[in-house]
N, C-alpha and C positions, 0 to 999 in steps of 0.2 A: 142330854150328851153333849158334850162340846162338840165343835163342827170340826176342826182339823185333829186328824189321827196321827199325821206324821208330817211336821213341819219340816225336817230335814228332807224328806223326798221332794216336797214341794218348791224348797228353795234349790236343791238339785236341777229340777226340771228348768226353773227360771233361769238358773245360771247356764245350763246347757245350750239352751235356746239363744243365748246373749254372744255365746263364744261361736266364730265361724271356724274354729278348728275341729269343733264338733259336729255342727249343722251348718254347713256353708251358704243355701239358699234358703229363700223365705219358705218354700213348699216343703222342705225338709223340718225347719223349725215349727212350722204349724202343724205338721203331723207329729213330729214329737210332743210337742203340749199336749195335742188331743190324745194321742196314746199311752202317753204317761200317767196322765191325771186320769184317765179312764180305768187302765190296768193296774196302775202301783197302788190305789186305794189311798191317796194323801188325806182324804176326807172320811170321817164314820159314816156318812150318808151321803148320796147324791153325786157319785163319781162321775156317772154318764151324763147326767145335767151339767155338773160342774165341767167337764171336760169340750162338752159343746158350746156352753157359755164364754167360758175363757177362751176357746178358738174364735168364737165371734169378736169377742173383745179384743183380740190380739190382732185380728184383721182389720178392726176399725182403728186401733192404734196406728196402725202402717199404712192407712191411706188406702185400704180397699173396702171403703164404705160401700161401694156398689154391689158388692156380693154378699153382704152381710145377711140379709134376709133369705136369700137364695141358700148359703150356707145354713142355715139353721135349719131349713125347712128339709133339705137334703140329707143333713146328717142326723136327723131326729133318730131313724131307725138304723142307721149306720153304727152310731155309738152303742146301740144296743147289740147289733152283731158282733161289734168288736168285743164289747164284754163277754159275749157267748163263746168267743174264741172262733167265731164262723169267718173274720175278716183278719188277715195277716196286717202286719206294719205296712208291708210293701204294697199290697192292695189298697190300704187305706190313704197312702201316699198319692197314689194314682188317682183314686177317688177326688181328694181334696184338691189336688192340682188341676183335675178337669172340672170341678165347681167353681175354682176361682178364674181359670183361665179360659175356659169353653163355654158356648152356650148350651151345650148337652154333652152327656156322656158319648163317647164312642162307641158305635156297636158292640165291638169286642171287648170293651170294658162292661157293657151292659150285659153281654152273655157271661162273662167272667163271673160277676156279681151274682146273676141268678143261679150261676151252677153251686156257688159256695153255700148261699144262703138256702137252697133246697137240699141241701145233703143232710 
């Protein structure tokens, strides 16, 4: 089976994150990249893994090397929960920004995450 299912979808995602009219800050761009690859199925298989790896690569390309390992570790379960519709795009963005900008999730975010994954 060829790897790419929808090249147009992949191209659209990459174009949108480059345009500040769509996503003006880095956190929004990274969130959209992870969300769109995960949910819109640009690939025949491995969309969750691809969203994780492309997100980590995007961090690296933009000088956020310091948090790539943490991002990969933290996002392993999050991309699964996203695919299962347990996590919204808004919650995903708050989680990603916390991973990139903070040492640990704030308590309120931890509680929100626990609530959505245990429903």
